[in-house]
SERO-330369 format. One record per residue (C-alpha): residue number from 1; residue in one letter; x, y, z. Coordinates in nm, 4 decimals, decimal comma, m for minus. Example, Ala and Ser with C-alpha at 12.3 -4.5 7.8 and 13.67 -1.06 7.14 Angstrom:
<atoms>
   pos   code         c1         c2         c3
     1      A     1,2300    m0,4500     0,7800
     2      S     1,3670    m0,1060     0,7140
</atoms>
This chain:
<atoms>
   pos   code         c1         c2         c3
     1      M     1,0981     4,4177    m1,6619
     2      R     0,8652     4,2382    m1,4221
     3      L     0,6580     4,4800    m1,1865
     4      H     0,6718     4,4270    m0,8125
     5      L     0,3471     4,5340    m0,6922
     6      L     0,3332     4,3197    m0,3460
     7      P     0,6080     4,5225    m0,1795
     8      L     0,4508     4,8454    m0,3174
     9      A     0,1317     4,7452    m0,1741
    10      T     0,2825     4,6192     0,1490
    11      R     0,4603     4,9557     0,1890
    12      V     0,1136     5,1660     0,1342
    13      A    m0,0753     4,9239     0,3819
    14      R     0,1865     4,9910     0,6542
    15      T     0,1994     5,3541     0,5935
    16      A    m0,1975     5,3546     0,5639
    17      A    m0,1990     5,1683     0,9193
    18      W     0,0626     5,4070     1,0773
    19      I    m0,1503     5,6992     0,9669
    20      E    m0,4703     5,5194     1,0871
    21      E    m0,3113     5,4575     1,4068
    22      S    m0,1661     5,7836     1,4577
    23      L    m0,4865     5,9571     1,3678
    24      L    m0,6666     5,7292     1,6494
    25      A    m0,4345     5,8247     1,8920
    26      L    m0,4764     6,1783     1,8440
    27      L    m0,8278     6,1627     1,8659
    28      L    m0,8184     5,9619     2,1905
    29      A    m0,5706     6,1940     2,3430
    30      G    m0,7748     6,4688     2,2543
    31      M    m1,0745     6,3467     2,3630
    32      T    m0,9110     6,2617     2,7246
    33      G    m0,7306     6,6213     2,7384
    34      V    m1,0561     6,7997     2,6866
    35      A    m1,2690     6,5925     2,9312
    36      F    m0,9844     6,6297     3,2114
    37      V    m0,9349     7,0058     3,1477
    38      N    m1,3109     7,0333     3,1859
    39      V    m1,3241     6,8295     3,4867
    40      V    m1,0423     7,0094     3,6378
    41      A    m1,1971     7,3253     3,5626
    42      R    m1,5364     7,2378     3,7224
    43      R    m1,4110     7,0964     4,0361
    44      L    m1,1263     7,3849     4,1058
    45      F    m1,3180     7,6795     3,9958
    46      A    m1,6789     7,5636     3,9762
    47      S    m1,7053     7,6684     3,6316
    48      S    m1,6719     7,4417     3,3150
    49      F    m1,6348     7,4928     2,9477
    50      P    m1,9474     7,4955     2,7487
    51      W    m1,8321     7,3510     2,4332
    52      A    m1,6045     7,0713     2,6261
    53      L    m1,8883     6,7951     2,6099
    54      E    m1,9713     6,8532     2,2371
    55      L    m1,6242     6,8550     2,1476
    56      T    m1,5577     6,5402     2,3305
    57      L    m1,8135     6,3682     2,1981
    58      N    m1,7526     6,4501     1,8314
    59      L    m1,4035     6,3185     1,8665
    60      F    m1,5552     6,0183     2,0160
    61      L    m1,7418     5,9616     1,7065
    62      Y    m1,4651     6,0349     1,4855
    63      L    m1,2651     5,7718     1,7048
    64      V    m1,5312     5,5138     1,6399
    65      L    m1,6029     5,5573     1,2971
    66      L    m1,2358     5,5364     1,2190
    67      G    m1,1726     5,2621     1,4553
    68      M    m1,3914     5,0407     1,2710
    69      A    m1,1394     4,9769     1,0010
    70      Y    m0,8665     4,9530     1,2403
    71      A    m1,0758     4,6851     1,4641
    72      L    m1,1593     4,4661     1,1605
    73      R    m0,7625     4,4522     1,0447
    74      R    m0,6536     4,3597     1,4113
    75      G    m0,9477     4,0956     1,4483
    76      L    m1,1114     4,2967     1,7365
    77      H    m1,4416     4,2786     1,6054
    78      A    m1,7157     4,0818     1,7396
    79      S    m1,7874     3,7260     1,5685
    80      V    m2,0652     3,4799     1,6264
    81      D    m1,9321     3,1752     1,4465
    82      A    m1,9765     2,8792     1,6640
    83      F    m2,1761     2,7234     1,3901
    84      V    m1,8950     2,8142     1,1172
    85      R    m1,6039     2,6807     1,3123
    86      R    m1,7613     2,3446     1,3159
    87      L    m1,7747     2,3295     0,9301
    88      A    m1,4996     2,1845     0,6895
    89      P    m1,2068     2,4245     0,6065
    90      R    m1,3500     2,4978     0,2619
    91      A    m1,6748     2,5577     0,3593
    92      E    m1,5783     2,7413     0,6786
    93      K    m1,3260     2,9825     0,4388
    94      L    m1,6637     3,0352     0,2106
    95      C    m1,8722     3,1472     0,4873
    96      Y    m1,5895     3,3919     0,5911
    97      L    m1,5494     3,5055     0,2422
    98      L    m1,9479     3,5814     0,2225
    99      A    m1,9389     3,7639     0,5679
   100      S    m1,6639     3,9878     0,4063
   101      L    m1,8335     4,0462     0,0988
   102      C    m2,1379     4,1481     0,3157
   103      V    m1,8958     4,3922     0,4966
   104      V    m1,7814     4,5425     0,1950
   105      V    m2,1241     4,6104     0,0572
   106      Y    m2,2703     4,7280     0,3872
   107      A    m1,9793     4,9827     0,4143
   108      L    m2,0146     5,1024     0,0685
   109      V    m2,3729     5,1922     0,1029
   110      L    m2,3166     5,3642     0,3924
   111      S    m2,0290     5,5365     0,2665
   112      A    m2,2123     5,6452    m0,0541
   113      T    m2,4810     5,7968     0,1928
   114      G    m2,2197     5,9890     0,4002
   115      F    m2,0881     6,1318     0,1131
   116      Q    m2,4606     6,1931    m0,0365
   117      I    m2,5642     6,3864     0,2700
   118      A    m2,2183     6,5704     0,3006
   119      R    m2,2425     6,6755    m0,0571
   120      L    m2,6265     6,8001     0,0150
   121      F    m2,5163     7,0279     0,2942
   122      W    m2,1963     7,1393     0,1201
   123      S    m2,4013     7,2458    m0,2105
   124      N    m2,6611     7,4502    m0,0212
   125      P    m2,5234     7,7723     0,0941
   126      A    m2,7938     7,7708     0,3563
   127      L    m2,7034     7,4565     0,4793
   128      R    m2,3430     7,4758     0,4723
   129      S    m2,3068     7,6838     0,7711
   130      I    m2,5336     7,4660     0,9860
   131      G    m2,3363     7,2915     1,2449
   132      S    m2,3537     7,1504     1,6102
   133      E    m2,4671     7,3746     1,8683
   134      E    m2,1653     7,4937     2,0896
   135      I    m1,8717     7,5116     1,8664
   136      G    m2,0230     7,4809     1,5173
   137      I    m1,8853     7,1894     1,3521
   138      P    m2,0340     7,1701     1,0307
   139      H    m2,2449     6,8701     0,9582
   140      W    m2,1095     6,8437     0,6093
   141      L    m1,7658     6,7488     0,7894
   142      T    m1,9353     6,4989     1,0242
   143      Y    m2,1078     6,3184     0,7129
   144      G    m1,7870     6,3534     0,5189
   145      V    m1,6051     6,1702     0,8188
   146      L    m1,8933     5,9388     0,7936
   147      G    m1,8437     5,8383     0,4328
   148      F    m1,4807     5,8492     0,4476
   149      S    m1,4945     5,5734     0,7359
   150      F    m1,6784     5,3493     0,5720
   151      A    m1,4934     5,3754     0,2494
   152      Y    m1,1849     5,2595     0,4135
   153      L    m1,3847     4,9981     0,5906
   154      A    m1,4621     4,8937     0,2731
   155      I    m1,1163     4,9153     0,1324
   156      T    m0,9933     4,7432     0,4393
   157      A    m1,2187     4,4385     0,4097
   158      V    m1,1419     4,4218     0,0562
   159      A    m0,7783     4,3847     0,1222
   160      L    m0,8195     4,1325     0,4112
   161      T    m1,0392     3,9316     0,1664
   162      L    m0,7926     3,9190    m0,1040
   163      A    m0,5015     3,8464     0,1278
   164      T    m0,7116     3,5516     0,2585
   165      L    m0,7897     3,4347    m0,0923
   166      L    m0,4152     3,4695    m0,1930
   167      G    m0,3435     3,2523     0,1316
   168      K    m0,1674     3,5302     0,2980
   169      Q    m0,3729     3,5335     0,6199
   170      A    m0,6300     3,2835     0,7491
   171      A    m1,0437     3,3863     0,7210
   172      L    m1,1555     3,7174     0,8499
   173      R    m1,2381     3,6003     1,1521
   174      S    m1,2333     3,7777     1,4963
   175      N    m0,9513     3,6901     1,7894
   176      E    m1,2531     3,6752     2,0415
   177      H    m1,5495     3,4069     1,9592
   178      V    m1,9102     3,4638     2,0893
</atoms>
């Protein structure tokens, strides 16, 4: 009996993409809603919510961190590739694969750092309760999101690199050229 891993991998990738896009949409909607309600309160009632700016900034931070993998997967990232595109096709592909390797290493280093700092905040009871000023979002949570986001970016880069190596897609490049 032969295992059919490709359909399973495709299903997992589609499910992960749906979860990612839904989470990004929720973060964007939440950020927009909080900012809107705060502006209406300030303009109509001359009073604003002191926690609104901090919550909006935190939601934006999570949106950017989680949006990195989305941008990479969709080719929405910046790419300076004027030189690389003039190379022979094999050399061009090699350059893109090396760039992908750099992305993976960079993402793994930042992921490990984020998780390490989150663990530091979590493991020390005195630090565990330290959070943002207005609403008290714990620092361990923010650094945990940082670690998770960069781990997800690394996984996305590895998946795209494997797809390139297997000939399932063109090399990892941006849709926009700088």
